[in-house]
N, C-alpha and C positions, 0 to 999 in steps of 0.2 A: 779345588777349582779356583781359577784366577778370576779377576774382575770381568774380563770379557766373557768368560763362560757363564758367570752369574747373569749378566745382561742378556746373553743369548737365551738362557732358560726362561727369564722373565718375559722376553718378547715372544717366546714360544707359547707361554701360557696365555699371554694377552691375545695372541692371534687366534686362539681357539674359543674365545668367549665374546659375548656382547659387552661393549664398554659404553658407559655414560659419562660424559663430561659435563659438570655442573658449575656454573658461575654464580656463586652466592651473592656477589656484589650486584650483578645485573638482574638476578632473579630469573635467569634463563636456564633452560636445560636442552642440551643437544645430544641426541643419541646417535651412535655410530656402531655398525656391526662390521667386524673384520672376518672375512671368509677364508677358509683354507684354500690354498692354490696348489693344483697338481702340476708338477713339472716333469716332463719326460726326460730322464737322464739316467745315468748309471746309479746303482744303489748308493755308492759312496758319495756321489755328487748330489744325489737327490736331497738328502737331509740338509746339507750345507746350503744348496741353492734354494730349497723350500723355505728354510729359515731366513735366508736373506730377503726373499720376496715378502715373507710375512713381516719382517722387520721394516722393510720399505713401506708396506701398507700401513703399518702402525704409525710410523713417523709421519707419513703423509696425512693420515687421519688426524693426528694431533695438530698439524699445521692448518688443515682445513677447519678444524673446530675453532682454533684461535682466530682464524680469519672471519669465521661466522660471528664469533663473539664481538670482534672489533668492528664489524660492519655497521654503519649507521642505520638506525631505525627509520629515519626520515631524511629527505633531501636537505642539504645544508643551505641551499639558496631559495629565495622566494621573491616573486614579483606580485605586488598588489595594486590594483586599480579600483578606485571607488568613485561613485557619482552620487551626490546628494542634492535634493531640491526641496525647498520649503514653500509653504503657502505664503500668501501676502499677509503681512502683519502691520498693524499700526504702531508707529514709534512716537512716543509722547501721547499715549492713549487718553490722558486726562483732558486733553484739549478738544475743542468742538470739531476741528477739522485737521486731524493729525496727518503727518507725513506717513507714507506707506513704503514698505520694503519687502522685496522678494529676493531670496538668495539661492544661488546655484554654486556647487563646489565640485571640483575635480581634485582627487588626491591620488598621488602615485608614489610608491615606495619600493625600494629594493633592499633586502636584508640578507645577511649571511650569518650562520652560527655553526661553529666547529668546535668539537672537543679537543683539548690539548692532551689530556690524559684522563684517568678515571676521576680526578678531583676537579680539574680546572677546565673551563670552556670559555671561548671568546666569541663575541658577536659584533657586527657592525651594520649600520643602516644609513641609507640616503633617501631623502624624500623631497617632493615638490608638490605644493598645493596651490591651486588657482581658485580664488573666491570671487564670484561675481555678485556685486550688490546692485540690484535694479531698483532705483528710487523713483517714487512718484511724489514730487514735492508739492504740497498743497499750501504750505505756509513757511515763513521764515522763522523757525523756532529758535530758541536760545542756543541749542546745539548746532543747528545748521548755520546760524549767523556767525558763529565763531570758527567755522571750518570751511575749507574748500570742498566742493563736491567731489567725491571719489566714487569709482565704480568697480575697480579691480584691485584685489590684494594678492600679492605674491608671497609665498612662504617657502623658503629653502631650509632644509634641516639635515643634520648629520649627527650620528651618535655612535658610541662604542658601549659594549657591555662586557663585564667580566664576572663570571659566577664561580663560586667555590663550594664544593661539597665536603663539609667537614667529616661527616661519617654517613651512616645509613639514615640519619634522621635530619640533620641540620644542613641547610643550604643558604648561602649568602650571595647577594648580587649588588654590584655597584655599576652605574651607567651614566657617564658624563654625556651632556647633550649641548648642541649648538643650533641656533635658529636665527634666520633673518626674515622678518615679516614687515612688509611695507606696502602702502597703497600706491596707486599710480600718481598721486600728488606729492610723493616723497621719493628720496633716493635710498639706496640700501646702506649707505655709509654709516648712518646712525641707527640702523634697525637691528643691531645685534642683541641677541639674548643668549644666555648660557646658564647652565645649572647641572645638577647631579641628582640622580635617583638612587636610593639605597634601600634594600629590603633584606629581611631575614625570614626564612620559612622553616617550619618544623614538619617533618614527614612522619606520620604515625605508622604503626605496623600494618594498618589496614591499607596504606597507600594514600590516604587523605593528607592534604597539606594545608597548613594554616600559618599565617605570619602577619607581619606589620611592615609597612614601608613609609618612606617620607621622600618628597621631592622638594629640593631647595632650588629656587629659580630666581635668577636676576633677569627679569623680563622687561627689557628696554629701560624704562625709567622706574620700575617698581620691583622690589624684592618681596617674594612671597614663599610661604612654606605650606605644602599640601601633604598632610598625613593620609594614609589610606590602608584599608584592609586587604591583605594579599591572601587569596584562598583558592583552593581547588578541592572540592569536597564531593566525593562520589556518594550521594545519598542512597542510591540503589543501583541496580544494573542499568536502569534507564535514565535516572535523574542525576544531574550534576549542578552544583553551585560553583561558579568561577568568575574571574575577572574578564570582562569582554574587551577591555582596552588596556593600553600601556599608559602608565602614569607619566605625565610630562607637562609641556606647555599648554596642551589642550584640556588638562584637568586630571583628576584622579582616575584610578583604574575601573571604578564602577563595579556593579554586581549584575550577574545574569544567571537565571535558573533555566537550564536547558533540558530537553527531553529527546533521547535518541530513539526515534520511531523505528528505524531499521538501519541496515548497513549504509544506505545512501542518504537518508533524510534525517534531519534533526530540527527541532524547533526551540525557541527560547523567548523569554521576556526579561527585560532588565531596565536599569536606570543608572544615570550618572550625571554629575555636573560637568558642563562643557564651557570652555573659555577660549576666546580668540582675542589676542592683543596685538595691535599692529600700529606702525608709525604712519601718520598722515601728513606730517610736515617735518622739515629738517631741523626744527628747533626743539626736538624731543616731544612734540605734541602727539599724543597717542589716543586711540579709541580702544576701549575694552568692551567686548560683548560677553556677558556672563548669563547663563541660563541652565535650566535643568531639562533633561530629555528622558522620556520613557519610551520604550520601543518593544515591538514584537518582531521576531526574526524567523525566517525559514531558510534552512541551509541544505544545499544539495552537493554531495560529493560526486561529481560527474565521473572522475577517474581517480586513480591513486594520487595523481599530482595536481588535479584541477578541481577547484571548488567554487561555488557561486552562492552568495547569501543575499537575500532580499529583506529589506527593513521597511517597516511602517512605524513612524515615530510621532511624538507630540512634544514640542518644546513649550515649556511653561516657566513662569517666574523670571522672565528675562529682563535684563537691563542693559542699556548702552551708556557708557560713561566716557566723557571727554576729560583728559588729564588736567588741562588748564585752559581757560578758567574751569573750575570743577563744576561740571554740569552732568546730571544723570537723568535720563529719560527712560520710562518704562516701555517694554516691548510687549505687544499683545501675544497671547498664546497662538501657536500655529502648528499645523500638521506638517509632516515631512516624509519623504520617501527616499530610499537609497538602494543601490546595488553595489556589491563588492565582489570583484573577481580576483582569485588568487591562484598563482601557478607556482608549484614547487619543482625545483630541478636541481 
């Protein structure tokens, strides 16, 4: 029997049985059943034609299974819009009549993430944040006397990410970032910040992931390094410990413990350090706001591609620092509320 005859016999045997195609790398299983097909023809032609149809079905099934395995599990593009408002906080709380500050923030970002092959994937993101500082000036403090009053901060950001899966356990990420952050009292020309975030994560056989990351940031007039714990740990069917944020100019990735109530709703509590650094004058004079936040979150998966998260938070341990002259004032603890809308497409 020649090679064509062997292939014909193999296809004949395959077409009479159920076939399972399993992707070990992805951990997915796709089942496909090939059915015998009756063709009305002469006895001599029937065997040849029937075999051809079965062969076509088998090849088509293989192609469909490959397409299913290659199809992305989630949409590659996402649009996120977030609104955050804080309560009124005293700035310079040690004084008898401190200045007061209330903040509102709009954050908008667009991101894309696409696999290049089974090992490499690439991502990109663009963002714009608008921060509104509503001051109630009660005294000319040392910080206020050395700065022009500002009310609005603009933040433009862009970034790339490249991830590499070494094997079934190790995954590495490198993500260069660029940001321009400046108040309405300064121009964008000297407001550039840049840096890179790198991390390595180990995936256990259970699917849990644990690793370490570091962000190296040249943030306008200051260089800083932020180490952080990278984690996604499925404690049980309902409970997950993971990073709620991306590490970068706004701080480390933080930690959140979440509970999957049902298919549509999940709840979480978490904490992280948050940082905002922006230019307030063109001579490299900056303001840095550094504080901790604890939060509770309720998440609603409205549709497959649309989600809404509501946050109730509490900022504490906050400081506002002027770069020069070197002046630091404490910020009073304050409550905060936020909404985050996300669309995948």
